[in-house]
N, CA, C and O atoms as a CHARMM CRD file, in Angstrom:
* protein
*
  272
    1    1 UNK  N     -8.72400  28.34700  -7.30700 PROA 1      0.00000
    2    1 UNK  CA    -8.23900  26.93700  -7.43600 PROA 1      0.00000
    3    1 UNK  C     -7.51100  26.80700  -5.58400 PROA 1      0.00000
    4    1 UNK  O     -6.61000  27.40300  -4.99300 PROA 1      0.00000
    5    2 UNK  N     -8.40000  25.80300  -5.23500 PROA 2      0.00000
    6    2 UNK  CA    -8.24200  25.54000  -4.01300 PROA 2      0.00000
    7    2 UNK  C     -7.21400  24.65600  -3.17700 PROA 2      0.00000
    8    2 UNK  O     -7.79600  23.66500  -2.73600 PROA 2      0.00000
    9    3 UNK  N     -6.01600  24.69600  -2.86000 PROA 3      0.00000
   10    3 UNK  CA    -5.10300  23.89400  -2.46600 PROA 3      0.00000
   11    3 UNK  C     -5.18500  23.61700  -0.88400 PROA 3      0.00000
   12    3 UNK  O     -5.65800  24.41100  -0.07100 PROA 3      0.00000
   13    4 UNK  N     -4.79700  22.71500  -0.67100 PROA 4      0.00000
   14    4 UNK  CA    -4.86600  21.94000   0.89300 PROA 4      0.00000
   15    4 UNK  C     -3.32500  21.71700   1.05900 PROA 4      0.00000
   16    4 UNK  O     -2.48900  21.59200   0.16400 PROA 4      0.00000
   17    5 UNK  N     -3.10200  21.69300   2.74100 PROA 5      0.00000
   18    5 UNK  CA    -1.76800  22.27900   2.85000 PROA 5      0.00000
   19    5 UNK  C     -1.99900  20.73400   4.24900 PROA 5      0.00000
   20    5 UNK  O     -2.97700  20.28300   4.84600 PROA 5      0.00000
   21    6 UNK  N     -0.64600  20.43300   4.23400 PROA 6      0.00000
   22    6 UNK  CA    -0.54900  19.35400   5.27600 PROA 6      0.00000
   23    6 UNK  C     -0.91200  19.79100   6.77000 PROA 6      0.00000
   24    6 UNK  O     -1.31500  18.97500   7.59800 PROA 6      0.00000
   25    7 UNK  N     -0.71000  21.34200   7.08100 PROA 7      0.00000
   26    7 UNK  CA    -1.01000  21.83300   8.30500 PROA 7      0.00000
   27    7 UNK  C     -2.32700  22.33300   8.15900 PROA 7      0.00000
   28    7 UNK  O     -2.58400  23.43900   8.63500 PROA 7      0.00000
   29    8 UNK  N     -3.29700  21.60800   7.50600 PROA 8      0.00000
   30    8 UNK  CA    -4.61200  22.12100   7.48300 PROA 8      0.00000
   31    8 UNK  C     -5.36600  20.88400   7.97600 PROA 8      0.00000
   32    8 UNK  O     -6.58800  20.86400   8.11900 PROA 8      0.00000
   33    9 UNK  N     -4.53500  19.83400   8.23100 PROA 9      0.00000
   34    9 UNK  CA    -4.96500  18.29300   8.67800 PROA 9      0.00000
   35    9 UNK  C     -5.26800  18.20300  10.14400 PROA 9      0.00000
   36    9 UNK  O     -4.28500  18.59200  10.77500 PROA 9      0.00000
   37   10 UNK  N     -5.92100  17.96200  10.66000 PROA 10     0.00000
   38   10 UNK  CA    -5.94800  17.31400  12.10700 PROA 10     0.00000
   39   10 UNK  C     -4.86100  16.26700  12.26200 PROA 10     0.00000
   40   10 UNK  O     -4.46400  15.60900  11.30000 PROA 10     0.00000
   41   11 UNK  N     -4.43900  16.14100  13.36300 PROA 11     0.00000
   42   11 UNK  CA    -3.58300  15.10900  13.76600 PROA 11     0.00000
   43   11 UNK  C     -4.17600  13.86900  14.09900 PROA 11     0.00000
   44   11 UNK  O     -3.62200  12.78300  14.27000 PROA 11     0.00000
   45   12 UNK  N     -5.73400  14.26000  14.19200 PROA 12     0.00000
   46   12 UNK  CA    -6.34500  12.58000  14.57200 PROA 12     0.00000
   47   12 UNK  C     -7.33400  12.15200  13.16000 PROA 12     0.00000
   48   12 UNK  O     -8.27500  11.35800  13.16000 PROA 12     0.00000
   49   13 UNK  N     -6.67700  13.11800  11.72700 PROA 13     0.00000
   50   13 UNK  CA    -7.11600  12.40000  10.79200 PROA 13     0.00000
   51   13 UNK  C     -6.85400  10.96900  10.50200 PROA 13     0.00000
   52   13 UNK  O     -7.67700  10.13400  10.12500 PROA 13     0.00000
   53   14 UNK  N     -5.24600  10.76200  10.79500 PROA 14     0.00000
   54   14 UNK  CA    -5.15500   9.13100  10.45100 PROA 14     0.00000
   55   14 UNK  C     -6.02600   8.22100  11.05400 PROA 14     0.00000
   56   14 UNK  O     -6.34700   7.10200  10.65300 PROA 14     0.00000
   57   15 UNK  N     -6.47200   8.98400  12.33800 PROA 15     0.00000
   58   15 UNK  CA    -7.44900   7.78300  13.22800 PROA 15     0.00000
   59   15 UNK  C     -8.49700   7.31800  12.05500 PROA 15     0.00000
   60   15 UNK  O     -8.88700   6.15400  12.14900 PROA 15     0.00000
   61   16 UNK  N     -8.95300   8.03200  11.05400 PROA 16     0.00000
   62   16 UNK  CA   -10.04500   7.61700  10.36800 PROA 16     0.00000
   63   16 UNK  C     -9.96100   6.88500   9.08500 PROA 16     0.00000
   64   16 UNK  O    -10.92700   6.54800   8.40000 PROA 16     0.00000
   65   17 UNK  N     -8.33200   6.60700   8.74700 PROA 17     0.00000
   66   17 UNK  CA    -8.46400   5.80200   7.83400 PROA 17     0.00000
   67   17 UNK  C     -8.37100   4.10400   8.71700 PROA 17     0.00000
   68   17 UNK  O     -8.12300   3.78400   9.87900 PROA 17     0.00000
   69   18 UNK  N     -8.66500   3.43700   7.63600 PROA 18     0.00000
   70   18 UNK  CA    -8.68800   1.90600   7.80300 PROA 18     0.00000
   71   18 UNK  C     -7.25200   1.62500   8.48500 PROA 18     0.00000
   72   18 UNK  O     -6.24000   2.27600   8.22600 PROA 18     0.00000
   73   19 UNK  N     -7.32200   0.58100   9.37100 PROA 19     0.00000
   74   19 UNK  CA    -6.30400   0.03900  10.03400 PROA 19     0.00000
   75   19 UNK  C     -5.23400  -0.68000   9.06900 PROA 19     0.00000
   76   19 UNK  O     -4.02700  -0.61700   9.30300 PROA 19     0.00000
   77   20 UNK  N     -5.73500  -1.32100   8.04300 PROA 20     0.00000
   78   20 UNK  CA    -4.85400  -2.00700   7.48700 PROA 20     0.00000
   79   20 UNK  C     -3.90300  -0.67000   7.03900 PROA 20     0.00000
   80   20 UNK  O     -2.71800  -0.59100   7.36300 PROA 20     0.00000
   81   21 UNK  N     -4.59200   0.34200   6.26100 PROA 21     0.00000
   82   21 UNK  CA    -3.99600   1.44400   5.88700 PROA 21     0.00000
   83   21 UNK  C     -3.03400   2.14400   6.61900 PROA 21     0.00000
   84   21 UNK  O     -1.96800   2.45500   6.08900 PROA 21     0.00000
   85   22 UNK  N     -3.22700   2.35500   7.48300 PROA 22     0.00000
   86   22 UNK  CA    -2.37200   3.03300   8.54600 PROA 22     0.00000
   87   22 UNK  C     -1.09500   2.08300   8.88600 PROA 22     0.00000
   88   22 UNK  O      0.00000   2.59500   9.11900 PROA 22     0.00000
   89   23 UNK  N     -1.25500   0.92700   8.90100 PROA 23     0.00000
   90   23 UNK  CA    -0.34000  -0.27900   9.24800 PROA 23     0.00000
   91   23 UNK  C      0.56700  -0.15200   7.85500 PROA 23     0.00000
   92   23 UNK  O      1.75800  -0.45300   7.94200 PROA 23     0.00000
   93   24 UNK  N      0.12400   0.21100   6.79000 PROA 24     0.00000
   94   24 UNK  CA     1.14700   0.02500   5.66400 PROA 24     0.00000
   95   24 UNK  C      1.97900   1.86700   5.84100 PROA 24     0.00000
   96   24 UNK  O      3.15500   2.20300   5.70200 PROA 24     0.00000
   97   25 UNK  N      0.93100   2.56400   6.13500 PROA 25     0.00000
   98   25 UNK  CA     1.99400   3.99200   6.17600 PROA 25     0.00000
   99   25 UNK  C      3.04600   4.05400   7.16300 PROA 25     0.00000
  100   25 UNK  O      4.17000   4.54200   7.05200 PROA 25     0.00000
  101   26 UNK  N      2.46800   3.44400   8.20700 PROA 26     0.00000
  102   26 UNK  CA     3.28500   3.30500   9.40700 PROA 26     0.00000
  103   26 UNK  C      4.58200   2.41800   9.13600 PROA 26     0.00000
  104   26 UNK  O      5.67100   2.97700   9.26500 PROA 26     0.00000
  105   27 UNK  N      4.54900   1.29600   8.83000 PROA 27     0.00000
  106   27 UNK  CA     5.76600   0.32500   8.42000 PROA 27     0.00000
  107   27 UNK  C      6.33800   1.49000   7.30100 PROA 27     0.00000
  108   27 UNK  O      7.31400   2.12000   7.70800 PROA 27     0.00000
  109   28 UNK  N      5.77600   1.88700   5.77000 PROA 28     0.00000
  110   28 UNK  CA     6.47300   2.49200   5.53900 PROA 28     0.00000
  111   28 UNK  C      7.43200   3.89600   6.20600 PROA 28     0.00000
  112   28 UNK  O      8.49900   4.27100   5.72100 PROA 28     0.00000
  113   29 UNK  N      6.78800   4.48500   7.34300 PROA 29     0.00000
  114   29 UNK  CA     7.85400   5.72500   7.50400 PROA 29     0.00000
  115   29 UNK  C      8.54400   4.66200   8.44900 PROA 29     0.00000
  116   29 UNK  O      9.67800   4.93200   8.05500 PROA 29     0.00000
  117   30 UNK  N      8.73100   3.80600   9.25300 PROA 30     0.00000
  118   30 UNK  CA     9.77500   2.77100   9.71500 PROA 30     0.00000
  119   30 UNK  C     10.68000   2.67200   8.74400 PROA 30     0.00000
  120   30 UNK  O     11.73600   3.29100   8.87400 PROA 30     0.00000
  121   31 UNK  N     10.45300   1.89900   7.61800 PROA 31     0.00000
  122   31 UNK  CA    11.25200   1.99100   6.51700 PROA 31     0.00000
  123   31 UNK  C     12.20600   3.20400   5.98900 PROA 31     0.00000
  124   31 UNK  O     13.41200   3.09100   5.77300 PROA 31     0.00000
  125   32 UNK  N     11.63900   4.06900   5.86900 PROA 32     0.00000
  126   32 UNK  CA    11.79700   5.51400   5.26400 PROA 32     0.00000
  127   32 UNK  C     12.55900   5.86600   6.82800 PROA 32     0.00000
  128   32 UNK  O     13.42800   6.64800   6.44300 PROA 32     0.00000
  129   33 UNK  N     12.64300   5.81700   7.50200 PROA 33     0.00000
  130   33 UNK  CA    13.79300   6.07100   8.90400 PROA 33     0.00000
  131   33 UNK  C     15.16200   5.50000   9.18700 PROA 33     0.00000
  132   33 UNK  O     16.19900   6.01600   9.60400 PROA 33     0.00000
  133   34 UNK  N     14.68400   3.68400   8.65700 PROA 34     0.00000
  134   34 UNK  CA    15.77200   3.16400   8.54000 PROA 34     0.00000
  135   34 UNK  C     16.98900   3.49500   7.21000 PROA 34     0.00000
  136   34 UNK  O     18.19900   3.27300   7.23400 PROA 34     0.00000
  137   35 UNK  N     15.98200   4.21400   5.88400 PROA 35     0.00000
  138   35 UNK  CA    16.71600   4.71900   5.21400 PROA 35     0.00000
  139   35 UNK  C     17.81400   6.05100   5.26800 PROA 35     0.00000
  140   35 UNK  O     18.93100   6.23600   4.78400 PROA 35     0.00000
  141   36 UNK  N     16.68200   7.05700   6.30900 PROA 36     0.00000
  142   36 UNK  CA    17.24000   8.09700   6.43400 PROA 36     0.00000
  143   36 UNK  C     18.57400   7.80300   7.22300 PROA 36     0.00000
  144   36 UNK  O     19.57300   8.47800   6.97500 PROA 36     0.00000
  145   37 UNK  N     18.60400   6.67400   8.29200 PROA 37     0.00000
  146   37 UNK  CA    19.74300   6.60500   9.08300 PROA 37     0.00000
  147   37 UNK  C     20.95400   5.86700   8.52000 PROA 37     0.00000
  148   37 UNK  O     22.12800   6.06400   8.83500 PROA 37     0.00000
  149   38 UNK  N     20.46800   4.95500   7.60600 PROA 38     0.00000
  150   38 UNK  CA    21.53000   4.85500   6.65900 PROA 38     0.00000
  151   38 UNK  C     22.14000   5.94700   5.97600 PROA 38     0.00000
  152   38 UNK  O     23.21700   6.30000   6.45500 PROA 38     0.00000
  153   39 UNK  N     21.73700   6.56100   5.00000 PROA 39     0.00000
  154   39 UNK  CA    22.61600   7.96700   4.92600 PROA 39     0.00000
  155   39 UNK  C     22.94300   8.58400   5.55600 PROA 39     0.00000
  156   39 UNK  O     23.93900   9.24700   5.26900 PROA 39     0.00000
  157   40 UNK  N     22.19500   8.76600   6.99900 PROA 40     0.00000
  158   40 UNK  CA    22.94600   9.61700   7.78200 PROA 40     0.00000
  159   40 UNK  C     24.39600   9.06600   8.08700 PROA 40     0.00000
  160   40 UNK  O     25.42400   9.74200   8.05900 PROA 40     0.00000
  161   41 UNK  N     24.30900   7.88400   8.34700 PROA 41     0.00000
  162   41 UNK  CA    25.69800   7.11800   8.62800 PROA 41     0.00000
  163   41 UNK  C     26.96400   7.64100   7.53300 PROA 41     0.00000
  164   41 UNK  O     28.11600   7.88700   7.89100 PROA 41     0.00000
  165   42 UNK  N     26.43000   7.74300   6.09400 PROA 42     0.00000
  166   42 UNK  CA    27.26100   7.35200   5.24700 PROA 42     0.00000
  167   42 UNK  C     27.90100   9.46000   4.82600 PROA 42     0.00000
  168   42 UNK  O     28.92200   9.85400   4.26300 PROA 42     0.00000
  169   43 UNK  N     27.04100  10.04000   5.26500 PROA 43     0.00000
  170   43 UNK  CA    26.99500  11.86500   5.02600 PROA 43     0.00000
  171   43 UNK  C     27.42600  12.11200   6.41600 PROA 43     0.00000
  172   43 UNK  O     28.45100  12.77400   6.57300 PROA 43     0.00000
  173   44 UNK  N     26.91400  11.76000   7.23800 PROA 44     0.00000
  174   44 UNK  CA    27.28600  12.25400   8.78000 PROA 44     0.00000
  175   44 UNK  C     26.72500  13.21600   8.79000 PROA 44     0.00000
  176   44 UNK  O     27.52900  14.14800   8.79400 PROA 44     0.00000
  177   45 UNK  N     25.25300  13.69300   8.80100 PROA 45     0.00000
  178   45 UNK  CA    24.46000  14.82000   8.91100 PROA 45     0.00000
  179   45 UNK  C     23.55500  14.92500  10.36200 PROA 45     0.00000
  180   45 UNK  O     22.92200  13.93700  10.73300 PROA 45     0.00000
  181   46 UNK  N     23.54200  16.07800  11.08200 PROA 46     0.00000
  182   46 UNK  CA    22.64000  16.35700  12.09000 PROA 46     0.00000
  183   46 UNK  C     21.33400  16.20000  11.64600 PROA 46     0.00000
  184   46 UNK  O     20.54700  15.47300  12.25200 PROA 46     0.00000
  185   47 UNK  N     20.99900  16.87300  10.54800 PROA 47     0.00000
  186   47 UNK  CA    19.65900  16.77600  10.20900 PROA 47     0.00000
  187   47 UNK  C     19.24400  15.16700  10.25000 PROA 47     0.00000
  188   47 UNK  O     18.42900  14.57000  10.95400 PROA 47     0.00000
  189   48 UNK  N     20.06500  14.75400   9.29400 PROA 48     0.00000
  190   48 UNK  CA    19.33800  13.33300   8.55900 PROA 48     0.00000
  191   48 UNK  C     19.24900  12.37800   9.88200 PROA 48     0.00000
  192   48 UNK  O     18.55300  11.36200   9.90200 PROA 48     0.00000
  193   49 UNK  N     20.00800  12.81000  10.94400 PROA 49     0.00000
  194   49 UNK  CA    19.84800  11.81500  12.21700 PROA 49     0.00000
  195   49 UNK  C     18.29700  12.34900  13.10500 PROA 49     0.00000
  196   49 UNK  O     17.45700  11.58300  13.57800 PROA 49     0.00000
  197   50 UNK  N     18.27300  13.58300  13.12900 PROA 50     0.00000
  198   50 UNK  CA    16.80400  14.29300  13.69300 PROA 50     0.00000
  199   50 UNK  C     16.08300  13.54900  12.96200 PROA 50     0.00000
  200   50 UNK  O     15.32900  12.75200  13.52100 PROA 50     0.00000
  201   51 UNK  N     16.12300  13.60900  11.78600 PROA 51     0.00000
  202   51 UNK  CA    14.90100  13.42100  10.49300 PROA 51     0.00000
  203   51 UNK  C     14.79000  12.00800  10.56400 PROA 51     0.00000
  204   51 UNK  O     13.68500  11.72800  10.09900 PROA 51     0.00000
  205   52 UNK  N     15.37900  10.99200  10.91000 PROA 52     0.00000
  206   52 UNK  CA    15.21100   9.58400  10.91400 PROA 52     0.00000
  207   52 UNK  C     14.44100   9.15800  12.41400 PROA 52     0.00000
  208   52 UNK  O     13.61400   8.26500  12.60000 PROA 52     0.00000
  209   53 UNK  N     14.98200  10.05700  13.32900 PROA 53     0.00000
  210   53 UNK  CA    14.37900   9.82000  14.90700 PROA 53     0.00000
  211   53 UNK  C     12.74800  10.14000  14.55300 PROA 53     0.00000
  212   53 UNK  O     11.92700   9.26700  14.83600 PROA 53     0.00000
  213   54 UNK  N     12.30000  11.39300  13.93600 PROA 54     0.00000
  214   54 UNK  CA    11.42800  11.85600  14.35300 PROA 54     0.00000
  215   54 UNK  C     10.48200  10.95900  13.12800 PROA 54     0.00000
  216   54 UNK  O      9.45600  10.43200  13.55800 PROA 54     0.00000
  217   55 UNK  N     10.73600  10.81600  11.94300 PROA 55     0.00000
  218   55 UNK  CA     9.89900   9.98800  11.20000 PROA 55     0.00000
  219   55 UNK  C      9.84100   8.72700  11.65300 PROA 55     0.00000
  220   55 UNK  O      8.78500   8.11400  11.50100 PROA 55     0.00000
  221   56 UNK  N     11.00700   8.06600  12.32200 PROA 56     0.00000
  222   56 UNK  CA    10.68300   6.84000  13.17700 PROA 56     0.00000
  223   56 UNK  C      9.85300   6.95000  14.03000 PROA 56     0.00000
  224   56 UNK  O      8.79600   6.36600  13.79500 PROA 56     0.00000
  225   57 UNK  N      9.96300   7.74300  15.38600 PROA 57     0.00000
  226   57 UNK  CA     8.87500   7.88100  16.06000 PROA 57     0.00000
  227   57 UNK  C      7.45100   8.16600  15.47800 PROA 57     0.00000
  228   57 UNK  O      6.48000   7.71700  16.08800 PROA 57     0.00000
  229   58 UNK  N      7.33100   8.65800  14.69700 PROA 58     0.00000
  230   58 UNK  CA     6.21500   8.77300  14.01100 PROA 58     0.00000
  231   58 UNK  C      5.60800   7.79100  13.35000 PROA 58     0.00000
  232   58 UNK  O      4.38100   7.81700  13.25900 PROA 58     0.00000
  233   59 UNK  N      6.33300   6.78300  12.78900 PROA 59     0.00000
  234   59 UNK  CA     6.21100   5.50000  12.09600 PROA 59     0.00000
  235   59 UNK  C      5.65700   4.59300  13.27500 PROA 59     0.00000
  236   59 UNK  O      4.64500   3.92700  13.05700 PROA 59     0.00000
  237   60 UNK  N      6.29500   4.53900  14.55000 PROA 60     0.00000
  238   60 UNK  CA     5.94200   3.86400  15.64600 PROA 60     0.00000
  239   60 UNK  C      4.59700   4.30600  16.34300 PROA 60     0.00000
  240   60 UNK  O      3.98500   3.52000  17.06500 PROA 60     0.00000
  241   61 UNK  N      4.16200   5.57400  16.10500 PROA 61     0.00000
  242   61 UNK  CA     2.81200   6.05000  16.55000 PROA 61     0.00000
  243   61 UNK  C      1.82700   5.37200  15.84300 PROA 61     0.00000
  244   61 UNK  O      0.82200   4.82400  16.29400 PROA 61     0.00000
  245   62 UNK  N      2.22900   5.46500  14.62200 PROA 62     0.00000
  246   62 UNK  CA     1.08300   5.37700  13.69300 PROA 62     0.00000
  247   62 UNK  C      0.81800   3.62000  13.47300 PROA 62     0.00000
  248   62 UNK  O     -0.30400   3.19800  13.18900 PROA 62     0.00000
  249   63 UNK  N      2.11100   2.62300  13.66300 PROA 63     0.00000
  250   63 UNK  CA     1.76900   1.76500  13.82400 PROA 63     0.00000
  251   63 UNK  C      1.28600   1.13800  14.91100 PROA 63     0.00000
  252   63 UNK  O      0.91700  -0.02400  14.74600 PROA 63     0.00000
  253   64 UNK  N      1.19400   1.62200  15.99500 PROA 64     0.00000
  254   64 UNK  CA     0.32300   1.55800  17.45600 PROA 64     0.00000
  255   64 UNK  C     -0.76900   1.55100  17.56200 PROA 64     0.00000
  256   64 UNK  O     -1.46600   0.71500  18.13800 PROA 64     0.00000
  257   65 UNK  N     -1.25500   3.03300  16.69800 PROA 65     0.00000
  258   65 UNK  CA    -2.72400   3.39400  16.43800 PROA 65     0.00000
  259   65 UNK  C     -3.34700   2.44400  15.68400 PROA 65     0.00000
  260   65 UNK  O     -4.40500   1.91000  16.01900 PROA 65     0.00000
  261   66 UNK  N     -2.66900   2.17600  14.55900 PROA 66     0.00000
  262   66 UNK  CA    -3.20100   0.66400  13.67800 PROA 66     0.00000
  263   66 UNK  C     -3.65600  -0.45300  14.53900 PROA 66     0.00000
  264   66 UNK  O     -4.82300  -0.83900  14.47400 PROA 66     0.00000
  265   67 UNK  N     -2.90900  -0.91800  15.23500 PROA 67     0.00000
  266   67 UNK  CA    -2.88300  -2.23900  16.19100 PROA 67     0.00000
  267   67 UNK  C     -3.53000  -2.20100  17.22900 PROA 67     0.00000
  268   67 UNK  O     -4.04500  -3.24300  17.63300 PROA 67     0.00000
  269   68 UNK  N     -3.69800  -0.85900  18.02400 PROA 68     0.00000
  270   68 UNK  CA    -4.65700  -0.67100  18.99100 PROA 68     0.00000
  271   68 UNK  C     -5.96100  -0.32600  19.01600 PROA 68     0.00000
  272   68 UNK  O     -6.55700  -0.24100  20.08900 PROA 68     0.00000
């Protein structure tokens, strides 16, 4: 049985998707970052704060990749 891991993918593989799918993924990541930030305010966890930052930054990069 062949299994694929996220670590097997190139970082440039997001560029091979259509622009509209990149935009949807990026917006979903930004919304997830907002949810993590709200959860971080309630629980006050440093890990959620860092996670929100990195997911939000990744979403920003994906949205910019889709638009440019």
